[in-house]
N, C-alpha and C positions, 0 to 999 in steps of 0.2 A: 419377127427374129430375129436380131442385130447379129453382125458381123460374126467378132470375139465366135456366139451359141452358132453359126454355121459352121464355122471353120474346124470348130471342135468337133460335130457329128458329124463331118462331113470324113473327118477326118479319123471317128470312132468307123462309120460302113469300109472309108479302104482298110482298115485294119482288120477288122471281120472277112471284110472279102478274104484279105491274104490269109489269115489264117485256113479257114473253109476250104483254101484252094492247097495249102497246103499237106492237110491232113487229109485232101480229097488223092494229092502227086503221092504224097505214105504209101497209102492203101494202094497207087495203081501201084507204083515200086517192091513192095510186097508181097502182090500176088503174081505179079511180074518173075517177081525174084524165084517162086513156088514152085511159078508153072518150067523158068526155065531151069530152078533143078534138079524137077523131075525129068528133064530131056535130056539133064548133063548125066544125070544116075542112071538111065533106059540105057543112054548110050558109051557111057564107059564099062556099062555089065560089072558096078558094085556088087560087093554083100551087104549084108543087111549089120554088117559092124562096121564097115565105113565113111565116110563121109561124103554125105551130100557134095560140101567143096571143096576137097581135097581127093587126093591118090593117094592112100597107102601102098605101097609097095611090099613085096619081101625081100627081095633081091636090089641094092643099087644096080646100075654099072650106067656107063660115062661119065661126066665132069659130078662131080659133087661140092655138093660146103654140108657143115656139118654145126651145131651149133643148138640154144636153146632157139625155140619156138613160142613167141611170143606177139599178142595181136592190139598192137598201138592203135591209133585214129588211123596212121597211115594205110594201114592195109599189115598183112599176117608179115612177120619180122623173122633173122634166122638171128639169133647176138653171136654174133666172137665175128660170124664173114659180115655181119650186118649186110643181111641182103634182103627183096623182099621174095615175097613166096608169088606165083603171080596166079591165084589161087582166093576165095572170097573170105576165108578166114580159118586157124587150125580146129582141128575140134579137139574139143574137149582133152580127151586124152593123151593130145598133144601140147597144151599148153604148160609150158615151162618146164619139162624134160629134154633132152638132147635127142636132137633128131636132123636123120642125116637128109640134105634136098640136089634132087636129079632135075637138070632141065636144062634150060638155053638159056641163056643171062641176056642180058639183053640192059641199053643203057635210054636208060627216061627224062625229061624233065617235064616232071609233070606233082611235083609235090608246091604247097599252096606259101610260095615268100612275100614277103617286100621290110620293106624300109623301116624302122622304127622311127616315130618318130619322139624325141627327150622330152618335145616344150609339153609343158603342160598346157590341159586342154587340148588334147589331139583322141581325136576318141583312133581305141586301135578298133581294126580289121580282124578277120577271119584268118586264120592263120598263120603259120610260123616267122615271126620276125626274125629280121635277119641286122648288120649294124650299118649304119648310111656309111656306101664306099662299097656292100658288097655287092661281087657281080651278080644280081640276079640268074640267070641264065644256070648260074653254074652252084648258084645254091638250090636251087629247082630240082638236079639231080639226082635218082637213087637206082640204082643194080636193084634189076625184081628175075630173079629167075622165073620164065615160061615154061610152057607148057611142064607143071613141077608134079612131080612124084615125092613118096617120099616113106623116110621109113623109123623106128624106131633104132639110133645106133647104142653101143654101145658104150659103157658109162665109164672117163677116164678113170685109172690107175694112180 
């Protein structure tokens, strides 16, 4: 076997191993998510109508933020006050609706930002591109409402 053919074969074997590992990881994460969601649901004494991933309440107390519920890639987001909710995702019933969110405001620096290289031929990486000269720590900042509870908010008049 020639060296170029051997390199291709080794490359294909590595690629296959990565695909298998990715599938295994995805299955494990889904299984863990289902298990932890069931525990989370039981510990919060949810009703059947409530989402496993969030806590809907009838009355909001304490500090609160009101806006439109969306689910971008970075997690459940409240448009208007521009804060993230500290749970997995908004339930279908809340998506696109005006909701009020309460909990504890925490500032995190966990958004995946990187300096965008304008040179042709450079490879983009996963994350959020920012221009050269940007403070990556500041750009990675997001506000998250932890221990979040939500309720439908009255429509604006």
